[in-house]
C-alpha positions as CSV (number, residue, x, y, z in Angstrom):
1,X,-37.7,-38.3,108.2
2,X,-37.0,-34.9,109.7
3,X,-36.0,-34.7,113.4
4,X,-35.5,-32.0,116.1
5,X,-35.0,-32.3,119.8
6,X,-35.2,-29.7,122.5
7,X,-34.2,-29.9,126.2
8,X,-34.5,-27.6,129.2
9,X,-33.6,-28.2,132.8
10,X,-33.7,-26.6,136.2
11,X,-32.4,-27.3,139.7
12,X,-35.1,-27.7,142.3
13,X,-34.6,-27.8,146.1
14,X,-36.9,-30.7,146.8
15,X,-37.0,-34.5,146.8
16,X,-37.9,-36.4,143.7
17,X,-41.1,-37.5,145.3
18,X,-42.1,-33.9,146.0
19,X,-41.5,-32.9,142.3
20,X,-43.3,-36.0,141.0
21,X,-46.3,-35.3,143.2
22,X,-46.7,-31.8,141.7
23,X,-45.9,-33.0,138.2
24,X,-48.6,-35.7,138.2
25,X,-51.3,-33.7,140.0
26,X,-53.0,-32.9,136.7
27,X,-56.2,-31.4,138.1
28,X,-54.1,-28.6,139.7
29,X,-52.3,-27.6,136.5
30,X,-54.7,-24.7,135.8
31,X,-53.5,-23.0,139.0
32,X,-49.8,-22.9,138.3
33,X,-48.8,-24.3,134.9
34,X,-48.3,-21.6,132.2
35,X,-47.8,-24.1,129.4
36,X,-50.6,-26.5,130.0
37,X,-54.2,-25.5,130.6
38,X,-55.5,-29.0,131.4
39,X,-54.5,-32.6,131.3
40,X,-57.1,-35.3,131.7
41,X,-56.2,-38.9,132.3
42,X,-53.8,-40.8,134.5
43,X,-49.9,-40.9,134.4
44,X,-49.9,-44.7,133.8
45,X,-48.2,-46.6,130.9
46,X,-50.7,-47.1,128.1
47,X,-53.1,-44.4,129.3
48,X,-54.4,-41.9,126.7
49,X,-54.2,-38.3,127.9
50,X,-56.1,-35.2,126.7
51,X,-53.6,-32.3,126.9
52,X,-54.5,-28.7,126.2
53,X,-51.2,-26.8,125.9
54,X,-50.5,-23.0,125.8
55,X,-47.3,-21.9,124.0
56,X,-45.5,-18.7,125.0
57,X,-46.6,-17.2,121.7
58,X,-50.2,-17.5,122.8
59,X,-51.0,-20.4,120.5
60,X,-52.9,-23.3,121.8
61,X,-52.5,-27.0,120.9
62,X,-54.7,-29.9,121.9
63,X,-53.1,-33.4,121.8
64,X,-54.2,-36.9,122.8
65,X,-50.9,-38.6,123.6
66,X,-50.3,-42.0,125.0
67,X,-48.2,-42.5,128.1
68,X,-45.2,-44.6,127.2
69,X,-43.2,-44.4,130.5
70,X,-44.2,-43.7,134.0
71,X,-41.6,-44.3,136.7
72,X,-42.7,-42.4,139.9
73,X,-40.0,-40.0,141.0
74,X,-38.0,-40.5,137.9
75,X,-39.7,-40.2,134.5
76,X,-43.0,-39.4,132.8
77,X,-43.0,-39.7,129.0
78,X,-45.8,-39.6,126.4
79,X,-46.0,-39.8,122.6
80,X,-48.3,-37.5,120.7
81,X,-49.1,-37.4,117.0
82,X,-50.6,-34.8,114.7
83,X,-53.3,-36.6,112.6
84,X,-51.2,-39.6,111.3
85,X,-47.9,-41.2,112.3
86,X,-45.0,-39.6,110.6
87,X,-46.5,-36.2,109.9
88,X,-45.6,-34.6,113.3
89,X,-44.8,-36.9,116.2
90,X,-43.6,-35.6,119.6
91,X,-42.2,-37.7,122.4
92,X,-42.4,-35.5,125.5
93,X,-40.4,-36.4,128.5
94,X,-40.1,-35.2,132.1
95,X,-37.1,-36.6,134.0
96,X,-36.3,-36.1,137.7
97,X,-32.6,-36.7,138.6
98,X,-31.8,-36.7,142.3
99,X,-28.4,-35.0,142.7
100,X,-28.2,-35.1,146.5
101,X,-30.8,-35.5,149.3
102,X,-33.4,-32.7,148.9
103,X,-32.1,-31.5,145.5
104,X,-33.0,-32.6,142.0
105,X,-32.4,-31.7,138.4
106,X,-35.7,-31.5,136.5
107,X,-35.5,-32.1,132.7
108,X,-38.2,-31.3,130.3
109,X,-37.5,-32.4,126.7
110,X,-39.2,-33.4,123.5
111,X,-38.0,-35.3,120.4
112,X,-40.0,-34.3,117.3
113,X,-40.1,-36.4,114.1
114,X,-42.0,-36.2,110.9
115,X,-42.5,-34.4,107.6
116,X,-43.8,-31.2,109.2
117,X,-40.8,-30.7,111.5
118,X,-39.0,-28.2,109.1
119,X,-42.2,-26.2,108.7
120,X,-42.7,-26.0,112.5
121,X,-39.0,-25.5,113.4
122,X,-39.6,-21.9,114.7
123,X,-42.5,-23.0,116.9
124,X,-40.3,-25.8,118.2
125,X,-37.1,-23.9,118.8
126,X,-38.5,-20.6,120.0
127,X,-42.1,-20.9,121.3
128,X,-41.8,-24.5,122.7
129,X,-38.4,-23.9,124.4
130,X,-39.7,-20.7,126.0
131,X,-42.8,-22.5,127.2
132,X,-40.7,-25.3,128.7
133,X,-38.5,-22.8,130.5
134,X,-41.6,-21.0,131.9
135,X,-43.1,-24.3,133.0
136,X,-39.9,-25.4,134.7
137,X,-39.8,-22.2,136.7
138,X,-43.4,-22.5,137.6
139,X,-42.9,-26.1,138.7
140,X,-40.0,-25.1,140.9
141,X,-42.1,-22.3,142.5
142,X,-45.1,-24.6,143.0
143,X,-42.9,-27.3,144.7
144,X,-41.4,-24.6,146.9
145,X,-44.8,-23.2,147.9
146,X,-46.0,-26.6,148.9
147,X,-42.9,-27.2,151.0
148,X,-43.6,-24.0,152.9
149,X,-47.2,-24.9,153.7
150,X,-46.4,-28.5,154.6
């Protein structure tokens, strides 16, 4: 089984709750998230989501992952598969680590497994990493803009 893992992070001046509230406000994604056009569903363990992603390269991907962890203010994680298990599986995670009051480290990472990982390596290591970084920056900006208007 082939594997690959990518990880990005950003420091955000906000509480874990503020970051979580933006991260899980799926209906608002179209207004700020450059990597995800839409997410339908609930951030609850066992829930099936419909995720329409936009990569930095302009490619689009539609997935229907299942939420495997949802710990408000700490972690949201889902597992998506391409067609059948073992072909191309991605476990996407968002982690929020409170470093001090009003400051967090936000981590966005994904662990890929499956027979197609070597074929899709460039998409993973270039397009997906670039997309994650853009989303992290946009999340930080969205959280900051909500703090100003609150």
